[in-house]
C-alpha positions in Angstrom: -0.4 -0.3 -0.1 1.5 3.2 -1.2 1.4 5.8 1.6 -0.7 8.8 -0.3 0.7 12.5 0.2 -2.4 13.0 2.8 -1.2 10.3 4.7 2.3 12.3 5.3 0.4 15.3 5.7 -1.7 13.7 8.6 1.4 12.2 10.1 2.9 15.8 10.3 -0.4 17.1 11.9 -0.4 14.8 14.6 3.3 15.0 15.2 3.1 18.7 15.7 0.0 18.2 17.7 1.9 15.9 19.9 4.9 18.3 20.4 2.4 20.7 21.7 1.0 18.3 24.0 4.4 17.1 25.5 6.1 21.0 25.7 3.3 21.4 28.1 3.8 18.2 29.7 7.5 19.0 30.6 7.3 22.8 31.1 6.2 22.6 34.5 9.7 21.2 35.2 11.6 24.1 34.0 9.7 26.8 35.2 9.0 25.4 38.8 11.2 27.4 41.0 9.9 30.5 39.1 6.1 29.5 39.6 7.2 28.7 43.4 8.4 31.6 44.3 5.7 33.7 43.4 2.5 30.9 44.2 4.7 29.5 47.1 4.8 25.6 47.3 7.7 23.1 47.6 10.9 23.3 49.4 12.8 26.4 50.9 16.2 27.0 50.1 18.7 29.6 50.6 19.8 31.9 47.2 22.0 34.6 46.3 19.8 37.9 46.1 19.7 39.0 42.1 21.1 42.0 40.8 22.5 42.9 44.5 24.9 46.3 43.2 26.8 44.1 40.3 27.9 42.1 43.4 28.9 38.2 42.1 28.0 35.6 44.6 28.8 32.2 44.4 25.9 30.3 44.8 27.7 27.3 46.8 28.3 30.6 49.6 24.6 30.7 50.1 24.3 27.1 50.5 25.9 27.2 53.8 22.6 28.7 55.1 20.5 25.7 55.7 17.9 27.3 57.8 16.3 30.6 57.4 18.2 32.7 60.0 21.2 31.7 58.7 20.7 31.9 55.2 19.5 35.8 55.9 22.3 36.5 58.2 25.1 35.7 55.6 27.3 38.7 54.5 29.3 39.4 51.5 32.8 38.6 52.4 33.7 41.9 51.1 31.4 44.0 53.1 30.5 42.5 56.2 27.3 44.7 56.1 25.5 44.0 52.9 23.3 40.5 53.5 23.8 38.5 49.9 20.9 35.5 50.4 17.4 35.0 50.3 15.6 32.2 51.6 13.1 31.3 48.9 11.6 28.5 47.2 13.4 25.8 45.3 10.7 24.6 43.3 11.8 21.0 44.3 10.2 19.1 46.9 6.8 16.8 47.5 4.5 19.4 46.6 6.4 19.7 42.8 6.8 16.4 42.4 3.2 16.1 43.0 2.4 18.8 40.4 4.5 17.1 37.7 3.7 13.2 38.4 0.3 12.1 40.0 -1.7 14.9 39.3 -0.9 14.4 35.8 -0.7 10.8 35.5 -3.7 9.6 37.2 -6.0 11.9 34.7 -3.9 10.9 32.0 -4.6 6.9 32.4 -8.3 7.6 33.1 -8.9 9.5 29.9 -6.5 7.8 28.2 -8.9 4.5 28.2 -12.0 6.8 27.8 -10.6 8.0 24.2 -9.5 4.5 23.2 -12.7 3.4 23.7 -14.4 6.1 21.7 -11.5 5.6 19.5 -13.0 2.5 17.9 -16.4 3.6 17.6 -16.5 7.1 16.2 -14.4 9.4 13.8 -10.8 10.1 15.3 -10.0 13.1 13.6 -12.8 15.0 15.5 -12.0 13.3 18.4 -8.4 14.4 18.4 -9.6 18.0 17.8 -11.0 18.1 21.0 -8.4 16.7 22.6 -5.9 19.0 21.4 -8.0 22.4 22.0 -8.3 20.7 25.7 -4.7 20.5 26.3 -4.0 23.7 24.2 -6.1 25.4 26.0 -5.3 24.7 29.6 -1.8 26.0 29.0 -2.9 29.2 28.0 -5.0 28.8 31.6 -2.0 28.1 33.5 -0.8 31.5 32.7 -3.4 33.0 34.7 -2.6 30.9 37.7 -2.6 32.4 41.1 -2.9 29.6 43.8 -1.1 25.8 43.9 -4.5 24.4 43.3 -4.8 26.7 40.1 -1.6 24.9 38.4 -3.4 21.4 40.0 -6.4 21.8 37.8 -5.0 23.2 34.7 -2.7 20.0 34.6 -5.2 17.8 34.9 -7.3 19.2 32.0 -3.9 18.9 29.9 -3.2 15.4 31.3 -7.4 14.6 30.1 -6.6 16.2 26.3 -3.3 14.8 25.4 -4.3 11.4 26.6 -5.9 11.3 23.7 -3.1 12.1 21.4 -1.5 8.2 21.2 -4.5 5.6 21.1 -6.4 8.0 18.4 -3.0 8.9 16.4 -1.9 4.8 17.0 -5.0 3.6 15.3 -4.7 6.3 12.4 -1.2 5.8 11.5 -1.8 1.8 11.7 -4.8 2.3 9.2 -2.5 4.4 7.1 1.3 2.8 6.8 1.7 -0.8 5.9 3.5 -2.8 8.2 7.0 -2.1 6.5 6.6 1.6 7.1 4.7 1.5 10.6 7.6 1.4 12.9 9.1 4.3 11.4 5.9 6.1 11.1 5.2 5.6 14.6 8.7 6.7 15.5 8.3 9.8 13.5 4.9 10.8 15.1 7.0 10.0 18.4 9.5 13.0 17.2 6.4 15.3 18.8 7.6 14.0 22.7 11.0 14.9 22.0 10.6 18.4 20.1 8.2 19.2 22.5 10.2 18.3 25.6 13.3 20.1 23.6 11.5 23.4 23.1 10.3 23.3 27.1 13.7 23.9 28.0 13.9 26.9 25.5 10.3 28.4 26.2 10.9 27.7 29.7 14.1 29.4 30.4 14.4 32.3 27.9 11.2 33.6 27.6 10.8 33.6 31.3 14.0 35.5 31.4 12.9 37.6 28.6 9.9 38.6 31.2 7.5 39.3 28.0 5.1 42.5 28.9 6.7 41.8 32.5 4.8 38.3 32.8 7.9 36.1 33.3 6.6 32.3 33.3 2.9 33.4 32.5 4.5 34.1 28.6 5.9 30.3 28.6 2.7 28.9 28.9 0.6 31.5 27.1 3.5 31.1 24.0 3.1 27.2 24.4 -0.5 26.8 24.4 -1.5 29.3 21.4 -0.1 27.3 18.5 -1.9 24.2 19.7 -5.1 25.7 19.1 -4.1 27.0 15.6 -2.9 23.5 14.9 -6.2 21.8 16.2 -8.0 24.2 13.9 -5.8 23.3 11.2 -6.0 19.6 11.6 -9.8 19.3 11.8 -10.4 21.1 8.1 -7.5 19.1 6.1 -7.7 15.8 7.0 -10.2 12.7 7.4 -10.2 9.5 9.3 -8.7 6.9 7.5 -10.6 3.8 6.5 -10.0 1.1 9.4 -8.4 -1.9 8.1 -10.5 -4.9 8.5 -12.8 -4.0 10.3 -16.1 -6.2 9.6 -18.6 -8.7 11.8 -17.1 -11.9 10.8 -14.0 -14.2 10.8 -11.7 -11.1 8.9 -12.4 -9.6 12.5 -9.2 -11.9 13.6 -7.3 -11.8 10.3 -3.9 -10.0 10.6 -1.1 -9.8 8.5 1.9 -12.1 9.2 5.2 -10.4 9.3 6.5 -8.8 5.9 3.8 -8.8 4.1 0.7 -6.0 3.7 -2.3 -5.3 5.3 -4.1 -6.8 2.3 -2.7 -10.4 2.6 -5.0 -12.2 5.2 -3.9 -15.6 6.8 -6.3 -17.8 7.8 -8.8 -20.6 6.9 -12.0 -22.3 8.3 -9.4 -25.7 9.3 -6.4 -22.9 11.3 -6.2 -21.8 14.4 -7.8 -18.4 14.6 -5.0 -15.5 14.5 -4.4 -12.5 16.4 -2.1 -10.4 16.2 0.9 -12.5 15.4 0.1 -14.9 18.6 -2.1 -18.2 17.4 -4.9 -18.7 20.0 -7.3 -22.0 20.3 -10.4 -19.7 20.2 -11.4 -16.1 19.2 -11.1 -14.0 22.4 -13.8 -12.4 23.8 -12.5 -9.0 25.2 -9.6 -7.2 25.4 -8.6 -8.3 28.9 -8.3 -11.8 27.2 -6.1 -10.3 24.8 -3.9 -8.3 27.1 -3.7 -11.2 30.1 -1.2 -12.9 27.1 1.9 -13.3 29.0 4.0 -12.1 26.3 2.2 -8.8 26.5 2.4 -8.6 29.7 6.3 -8.9 29.6 6.3 -6.0 27.2 4.0 -3.8 29.3 6.4 -4.6 33.0 9.3 -3.4 30.8 7.8 -0.6 29.1 6.6 0.6 33.0 10.1 0.4 34.4 11.5 2.4 30.8 8.9 4.8 31.4 9.8 5.5 35.1 13.8 6.3 33.9 12.2 8.8 31.3 9.9 10.7 33.5 12.5 10.8 36.0 15.0 12.4 34.1 12.3 14.6 32.0 11.0 16.1 35.6 13.7 16.7 37.0 16.5 17.4 34.3 16.2 21.2 34.5 15.9 21.2 38.1 19.2 19.0 38.4 21.6 21.6 36.6 19.6 24.2 38.6 21.0 23.0 41.8 24.4 21.4 41.0 25.9 23.8 38.2 23.6 26.9 38.7 26.4 28.9 37.1 26.1 27.0 33.6 24.0 29.3 31.9 23.9 27.1 28.6 22.8 24.1 30.1 19.4 25.0 28.8 20.3 25.2 24.9 22.4 22.1 25.6 19.3 20.1 27.0 17.0 21.5 24.1 19.3 20.3 21.5 20.1 17.0 22.9 16.4 16.3 23.6 15.4 17.5 20.0 18.6 15.9 18.0 19.5 13.3 20.1 16.0 12.1 21.0 14.5 12.5 17.3 17.7 10.9 15.8 17.1 7.3 18.5 13.4 7.5 17.7 14.1 7.3 14.0 17.0 4.8 14.2 15.0 2.5 16.5 11.8 2.6 13.7 14.4 2.3 10.8 16.4 -0.7 11.9 13.6 -2.7 13.3 11.7 -2.1 10.6 14.5 -3.7 8.4 15.0 -6.7 11.0 11.4 -7.8 11.3 10.9 -8.5 7.6 13.5 -11.4 8.1 13.9 -12.4 11.4 9.9 -11.5 12.9 8.7 -9.7 15.8 11.3 -11.0 18.1 14.2 -8.6 16.5 12.2 -5.4 17.4 12.4 -6.8 21.0 16.6 -6.9 20.6 16.4 -3.6 19.5 14.7 -2.4 22.5 17.2 -4.3 24.8 19.8 -3.4 23.3 19.5 -0.1 23.2 18.8 0.4 26.7 21.8 -1.6 27.8 24.1 0.9 26.0 22.3 4.1 27.0 23.0 3.2 30.7 27.0 4.0 31.3 26.2 7.1 29.2 23.5 8.0 31.9 26.0 7.5 34.7 28.3 9.6 32.8 25.8 12.3 32.6 25.4 12.4 36.1 28.8 11.9 37.6 30.7 14.4 34.8 30.9 18.1 35.0 29.3 19.8 31.8 30.2 20.4 29.0 31.3 16.6 29.3 28.3 15.5 30.9 26.1 17.0 28.0 28.0 14.8 25.4 27.5 12.0 27.7 23.7 12.5 27.7 23.6 13.0 23.9 25.2 9.6 22.7 23.3 8.1 25.6 19.9 9.6 24.7 20.3 8.5 21.0 20.4 4.8 22.7 17.7 5.6 25.0 15.1 7.0 23.0 15.0 4.4 20.4 12.5 2.7 22.2 8.8 4.3 22.3 8.0 4.1 18.7 9.4 0.4 18.4 7.5 -0.9 21.9 3.9 0.2 20.6 4.6 -1.1 17.3 5.4 -4.6 19.0 2.0 -4.4 21.2 0.0 -3.0 17.9 1.4 -6.5 16.2 0.4 -8.4 19.2 -3.5 -7.0 19.2 -6.2 -7.6 16.8 -7.2 -5.0 14.7 -10.4 -4.4 16.2 -9.0 -3.4 19.9 -5.9 -1.3 19.0 -7.3 1.5 20.4 -8.5 0.2 23.2 -5.2 -2.1 23.9 -3.2 0.8 23.7 -5.3 3.3 26.2 -5.6 0.3 28.5 -1.3 -0.1 28.0 -0.7 3.5 28.3 -2.6 3.6 31.8 -0.8 0.9 33.0 2.5 2.1 31.9 1.8 5.6 33.0 0.3 4.9 36.1 3.6 3.2 37.2 6.3 5.3 35.1 4.4 8.2 36.1 4.6 7.9 39.7 7.7 6.0 40.2 9.6 9.7 40.1 7.4 10.5 43.3 10.0 8.5 45.1 12.6 10.8 44.2 11.9 13.0 47.2 12.1 11.2 49.9 15.1 8.7 48.6 17.2 12.3 47.6 16.4 13.5 51.9 18.1 10.1 52.9 20.9 10.4 50.5 21.2 13.0 48.0 19.5 14.2 44.8 21.8 12.7 42.4 22.1 9.4 43.4 18.3 9.1 43.9 18.4 10.3 40.1 21.0 7.8 39.2 18.7 4.9 41.0 15.7 5.8 39.2 17.1 7.1 36.0 20.7 4.7 35.0 19.5 1.6 37.1 15.8 1.6 35.6 17.5 2.1 32.3 19.6 -1.2 33.1 16.5 -3.4 34.9 14.5 -2.4 31.5 17.0 -3.5 29.3 17.5 -7.4 31.2 13.0 -7.7 30.7 13.3 -6.4 26.8 16.1 -9.4 26.9 13.7 -11.6 28.7 11.0 -11.0 26.0 13.2 -11.2 23.0 13.9 -14.9 24.1 10.6 -15.5 24.8 9.2 -14.3 21.6 11.7 -16.5 20.1 10.5 -19.4 21.8 7.3 -18.7 20.2 8.6 -18.4 16.7 7.5 -14.9 16.5 
């Protein structure tokens, strides 16, 4: 099946909308300190006073003030009459972790199931337009927040809208692109994650610093949300819902394409075992939950949960990590943006490209090899990121990020190939519910672990440690798929 121009245009808009959603998802981690110092939430710490008669104050000097009285009493070494430090909100703490993680994830996962259920029954273009308008409006609304609960409410609305992107887009992409191009197309769609994540550093850091119309961090949310509204309108009027492949009322509901063949090649006769996805079963699965209880899918989900927790741990804490340990390194925002966009998009494309090349001759198990090896290769570079000083930390992050981000599109492509066509959107929504509830809430543990060890050690455990653990589980998945001859 040749991919028409309409499909390419649809994919471009899907990725662009996802970009806006992910920009909003991670923006809070970049602007958290500025937001906390105005709205007041989270932990307090000692900071240099800004613009104090052009006096340069080392951040570590103010860190000597561990309590408010010590902090505010610290004076300049050159002038004991000048107090150089202030006691203010750091942007870290349990309230930040709740804002970044659970308040988003709990709504995201429940709403995702709802979107998945309606995606299998109604026009997906209209549904995705509604979802995009919802999360874009939430970003604009965050610009007007004056209380902590305003931020929570905006975050929940953002999650409710963005949760529709993956289940709706995955079905549209699967119905548009043939198997030999599907993982690559899914990877291109997932570029929205990396570009949006990367732009969150630039917009959160430099738009805030620009203080447009004296709005500071509020301008960052406004600038992020308005393009999403315009893209949603463009998407609604220029795309159409692709025809759903093999959706009927008879046996063809359970037919699917063998690896390496096109959607038009069906593989079942009356005397054969029923086929759904590429797993043979003795009888037709009655519900999507019957499908998802398959041990192979459960193993895929377990590995994905741990890998997702690693990504969100770093995503929620990356800007704050460099603000804490390297506050004078002013180029951190540009580095993080460039690596997130460049390394993330290259890694996602490579993951999809390599798995599509291998699957034609080696089967679905070859996709699991890509997942396992990429996460294993990323692990030592993630340690270099945390234990080297800039700029070497960023060089290590760049290499590791290319390997680490090869996973997302490939993992969901495996899931799509193991699930019956009629259940794909619903199965994806349920999988996202589980993966995001586990992976999205694990980063909350960074706060209690850092209180008994250190912030760096906590991130090492939940980022580097999770990458390595997921690679081991993906290797087990590969062995299991090989034994099933898939």
